[in-house]
C-alpha positions as CSV (number, residue, x, y, z in Angstrom):
1,M,-72.4,11.6,19.3
2,K,-73.8,12.4,22.6
3,V,-73.8,10.2,25.7
4,L,-76.0,10.9,28.6
5,L,-74.4,9.9,31.9
6,A,-77.1,9.9,34.6
7,E,-75.2,9.5,37.9
8,Y,-77.9,9.7,40.8
9,A,-75.8,10.0,44.0
10,T,-74.0,13.2,43.2
11,A,-77.3,14.9,42.5
12,C,-79.5,13.4,45.1
13,D,-77.7,11.4,47.8
14,P,-75.0,13.3,49.9
15,A,-74.1,9.8,51.6
16,L,-73.2,8.1,48.5
17,A,-72.1,11.1,46.5
18,P,-68.2,10.5,46.8
19,E,-68.6,7.3,45.2
20,G,-70.8,8.5,42.7
21,A,-68.6,11.4,41.8
22,A,-65.6,9.1,41.5
23,M,-67.3,6.7,39.1
24,L,-68.8,9.5,37.1
25,D,-65.4,11.2,36.7
26,V,-63.9,8.0,35.2
27,L,-66.7,7.6,32.8
28,A,-66.9,11.1,31.8
29,G,-63.2,11.3,31.1
30,S,-63.3,8.2,29.2
31,F,-66.2,9.2,27.0
32,A,-64.7,12.6,26.3
33,R,-61.3,11.0,25.3
34,C,-63.3,8.8,22.8
35,G,-64.8,11.8,21.1
36,Y,-68.3,11.9,22.8
37,D,-70.0,14.9,24.0
38,V,-71.1,14.1,27.6
39,V,-74.6,15.2,28.8
40,Q,-75.5,15.1,32.4
41,P,-79.0,15.8,34.2
42,G,-79.3,19.2,35.4
43,P,-80.8,20.3,38.7
44,G,-84.5,19.4,39.6
45,D,-86.3,16.2,39.3
46,F,-83.8,13.7,38.2
47,S,-86.0,11.2,36.7
48,A,-87.7,14.0,34.5
49,E,-84.4,15.1,33.4
50,I,-83.5,11.7,32.0
51,V,-86.7,11.7,30.2
52,R,-86.0,15.2,28.7
53,L,-82.3,14.5,27.8
54,A,-82.5,10.8,26.6
55,P,-84.1,11.6,23.2
56,E,-81.5,14.2,22.5
57,C,-78.6,11.7,23.1
58,D,-77.3,8.7,21.0
59,I,-76.5,6.7,24.0
60,G,-77.0,6.7,27.8
61,L,-75.9,5.1,30.9
62,V,-77.4,5.3,34.5
63,I,-75.5,4.9,37.6
64,A,-77.7,4.7,40.7
65,P,-78.7,2.6,43.7
66,D,-79.8,-1.0,42.6
67,H,-83.4,-0.3,43.7
68,M,-83.8,2.8,41.7
69,L,-81.8,1.6,38.5
70,A,-84.7,-0.1,36.6
71,K,-87.1,2.9,36.8
72,L,-84.3,5.3,35.8
73,T,-83.0,3.1,33.0
74,L,-86.4,2.7,31.4
75,P,-86.3,6.1,29.7
76,I,-83.0,5.5,28.0
77,E,-84.3,2.0,26.6
78,Q,-87.4,3.8,25.3
79,Y,-85.8,7.0,23.8
80,S,-82.1,6.3,23.3
81,H,-79.5,3.5,23.2
82,N,-78.8,1.8,26.8
83,L,-75.3,0.9,27.6
84,G,-76.2,-0.6,31.0
85,C,-78.1,-3.5,32.2
86,G,-81.8,-3.9,30.9
87,S,-84.4,-2.6,33.3
88,M,-86.1,-5.9,33.7
89,N,-82.9,-7.7,34.8
90,A,-82.0,-4.6,36.9
91,A,-85.3,-4.9,38.7
92,L,-84.6,-8.6,39.6
93,C,-81.2,-7.9,40.9
94,A,-82.6,-5.0,43.1
95,S,-84.2,-7.6,45.5
96,K,-81.6,-9.4,47.4
97,V,-84.0,-12.0,48.3
98,A,-85.1,-12.8,44.7
99,T,-81.4,-12.7,43.5
100,G,-80.4,-15.2,46.2
101,R,-83.4,-17.5,45.2
102,V,-82.7,-17.5,41.6
103,L,-78.8,-18.2,42.2
104,R,-79.7,-20.8,44.6
105,G,-82.0,-22.7,42.1
106,H,-79.0,-22.6,39.6
107,G,-76.7,-24.3,42.2
108,I,-74.6,-21.2,42.9
109,P,-73.5,-20.9,46.5
110,V,-75.2,-18.0,48.4
111,P,-75.7,-17.6,52.2
112,A,-78.5,-19.6,53.6
113,P,-81.5,-18.0,55.3
114,A,-80.9,-17.5,58.9
115,P,-84.2,-17.5,61.0
116,S,-82.3,-16.9,64.3
117,G,-79.0,-16.6,66.1
118,R,-76.0,-14.6,64.9
119,R,-76.5,-13.6,61.3
120,V,-76.3,-11.0,58.8
121,V,-79.3,-8.6,58.5
122,K,-79.3,-6.4,55.4
123,P,-82.0,-4.4,53.5
124,I,-83.9,-6.4,50.8
125,N,-83.3,-3.4,48.3
126,G,-80.0,-2.1,49.7
127,C,-77.0,-0.4,48.2
128,D,-73.3,-0.9,49.2
129,S,-73.0,-1.7,52.7
130,H,-75.4,0.6,54.2
131,G,-77.7,-1.0,56.8
132,V,-75.8,-4.3,56.8
133,R,-74.9,-5.7,60.1
134,L,-74.0,-8.8,62.0
135,T,-76.4,-9.2,64.9
136,T,-78.8,-11.4,66.7
137,D,-81.7,-8.9,66.4
138,A,-84.6,-9.7,64.1
139,P,-84.7,-8.1,60.6
140,G,-86.7,-4.9,60.6
141,P,-89.4,-3.8,57.9
142,G,-87.8,-4.2,54.4
143,E,-84.9,-6.4,55.9
144,F,-83.9,-10.0,55.8
145,A,-81.4,-12.3,57.5
146,E,-78.8,-14.7,56.1
147,A,-76.0,-16.8,57.5
148,Y,-72.7,-15.1,58.1
149,I,-70.0,-16.5,55.9
150,E,-66.4,-16.3,57.3
151,G,-63.8,-15.6,54.5
152,E,-62.1,-13.1,52.3
153,H,-64.0,-10.5,50.3
154,Y,-63.6,-10.1,46.6
155,S,-65.7,-8.6,43.8
156,V,-65.4,-9.5,40.1
157,S,-65.9,-6.9,37.4
158,L,-67.5,-8.2,34.3
159,L,-68.8,-6.9,31.0
160,L,-71.5,-8.9,29.3
161,S,-72.5,-8.3,25.8
162,R,-76.0,-8.4,23.9
163,V,-77.5,-7.4,20.6
164,V,-80.6,-5.4,20.1
165,G,-83.5,-6.8,18.1
166,E,-86.5,-5.1,16.8
167,A,-88.7,-6.1,19.7
168,C,-86.3,-7.3,22.7
169,L,-83.0,-8.1,23.7
170,Y,-81.1,-11.2,22.5
171,F,-77.9,-12.4,24.1
172,S,-75.1,-12.2,21.6
173,G,-73.7,-15.6,22.6
174,N,-70.2,-14.0,23.3
175,A,-68.6,-15.1,26.7
176,P,-68.7,-12.5,29.5
177,L,-65.5,-10.6,29.8
178,V,-63.8,-10.5,33.3
179,L,-62.2,-7.0,33.6
180,S,-60.6,-7.9,36.9
181,V,-60.8,-9.6,40.2
182,N,-60.7,-7.0,43.1
183,K,-59.8,-7.4,46.8
184,Q,-62.5,-5.7,49.0
185,D,-61.7,-3.6,51.9
186,V,-64.7,-4.8,54.2
187,T,-64.6,-4.1,57.8
188,L,-66.7,-5.0,60.7
189,D,-67.0,-2.4,63.5
190,P,-67.6,-3.2,67.3
191,D,-71.2,-2.5,66.8
192,G,-71.5,-5.3,64.1
193,R,-71.9,-2.9,61.3
194,F,-70.0,-3.7,57.9
195,T,-68.2,-0.8,56.0
196,Y,-67.0,-0.9,52.5
197,G,-63.7,1.2,52.1
198,G,-62.6,0.6,48.7
199,G,-60.1,-2.2,47.6
200,E,-57.2,-3.2,45.3
201,T,-57.1,-4.3,41.8
202,P,-56.1,-6.5,39.9
203,V,-55.6,-9.3,42.3
204,H,-54.9,-13.0,41.6
205,P,-56.1,-15.0,44.7
206,P,-55.3,-18.8,44.9
207,R,-58.8,-19.6,43.9
208,E,-59.1,-17.1,41.1
209,Q,-60.5,-19.2,38.5
210,E,-63.3,-20.5,40.7
211,I,-64.0,-17.0,41.7
212,R,-64.2,-16.0,38.0
213,D,-66.4,-18.9,37.2
214,T,-68.9,-18.3,39.9
215,A,-69.2,-14.7,39.1
216,I,-69.8,-15.4,35.3
217,K,-72.4,-18.0,36.0
218,A,-74.1,-15.6,38.6
219,A,-74.3,-12.6,36.1
220,T,-75.2,-14.8,33.3
221,V,-78.3,-16.7,35.0
222,L,-79.5,-13.2,36.2
223,G,-79.5,-12.0,32.5
224,C,-77.2,-9.0,33.4
225,Q,-75.8,-7.0,30.5
226,G,-73.1,-4.4,30.3
227,Y,-70.9,-3.7,33.4
228,C,-71.7,-5.9,36.3
229,G,-70.0,-6.2,39.6
230,V,-70.4,-9.6,41.7
231,D,-69.4,-9.7,45.2
232,V,-68.3,-12.9,46.7
233,V,-66.8,-14.3,50.1
234,V,-64.3,-17.0,49.7
235,G,-64.4,-19.5,52.6
236,D,-65.2,-23.2,52.3
237,Q,-67.0,-22.2,49.1
238,V,-66.9,-19.3,46.9
239,C,-70.2,-17.6,48.0
240,V,-72.1,-14.9,46.1
241,V,-73.3,-12.2,48.6
242,D,-74.4,-9.4,46.0
243,V,-74.7,-8.8,42.4
244,N,-74.6,-5.1,41.2
245,P,-76.1,-4.8,37.6
246,R,-74.2,-1.4,37.2
247,I,-71.0,0.4,37.3
248,T,-69.3,-0.2,40.6
249,T,-66.6,1.7,42.6
250,S,-64.0,-0.8,41.3
251,I,-64.1,1.0,38.0
252,V,-61.8,3.8,39.3
253,G,-59.1,1.3,40.1
254,I,-59.5,-0.7,36.8
255,A,-59.5,2.4,34.7
256,A,-56.2,3.4,36.3
257,C,-54.6,0.0,35.1
258,M,-56.4,-0.7,31.9
259,E,-54.9,0.2,28.5
260,E,-58.4,-0.1,26.8
261,E,-61.1,2.9,27.2
262,I,-63.9,1.7,29.3
263,A,-66.2,3.9,27.2
264,N,-65.3,1.9,24.0
265,L,-66.0,-1.3,26.0
266,L,-69.3,-0.4,27.2
267,V,-70.5,0.8,23.6
268,A,-69.0,-2.4,21.9
269,A,-70.9,-4.7,24.7
270,S,-74.1,-2.8,24.2
271,R,-73.9,-3.8,20.4
272,G,-73.0,-7.4,21.1
273,S,-69.2,-7.4,21.0
274,V,-66.6,-7.5,23.6
275,P,-62.9,-8.4,23.4
276,K,-61.8,-11.7,24.7
277,E,-59.4,-9.9,27.2
278,V,-58.3,-6.5,28.4
279,H,-54.8,-5.4,29.3
280,L,-54.1,-4.3,32.8
281,S,-50.7,-3.2,34.1
282,G,-49.7,-2.4,37.7
283,H,-51.5,-2.9,40.9
284,V,-53.5,-0.1,42.8
285,R,-55.4,0.7,45.8
286,F,-58.6,2.6,45.6
287,D,-60.9,4.1,48.2
288,R,-64.6,5.0,47.9
289,A,-64.0,8.7,47.1
290,G,-62.0,7.7,44.1
291,K,-58.4,8.2,45.3
292,V,-56.1,5.7,43.5
293,T,-52.8,4.9,44.9
294,R,-50.2,2.8,43.0
295,L,-48.6,-0.2,44.9
């Protein structure tokens, strides 16, 4: 069995390459241990490489910035078996404005629009914390503004299952699996710019069940499949600030603690089956370059 792991940043984006390499290393190691031959895009046109390699592989997964995920995933859906989120749902999640609108419409707390004053300005189609800042300035082209939420930063790593029909995707009906709740290391510098530096996992904050329930609802109403990361800020409410329909940096910490192989879980979820729980032992800190320290 061949698996295509198409990680964009290591090939095309030096700014994000350390995180991309860390995620790719975890995934490639897990698939190799599970008996798969790991195939990766070669040099040249990244999208063309996926088109070339997908028909030769039994399964495939794209790890890329949210705004590129749908386009790069489509060839895997067409020519192979996709382990990640479907391209249509990934396209929805790529727009932070559209995502917020959908979540708000389902009663899920999200930051309110902020037309003036001190607010968070971020790219509509952003990735990670790049370009996110606290400011009184007006948003620039391709940006929007939302209220600043005071609180603790967490992410929830989920696995959502599906089954594949002849013409389209159908949800399997299985409950989403929470792999872990992760504490995020998010700092605000004197210039008002937010920086993500990694985090800790697993953690069990006082409002853990509310955090879990909010993340599950957010990922479900957006139609996410496969691995998904939901970022929240816990203040007066558990407020969803981002939904990433893809592998996130937290996987490097989770894999260091989890008995199960992430490769087996991803394949099972793509075929409509996930376990009711996974087994985590220990507590680790991880940085965005993939360094893991046991605590």
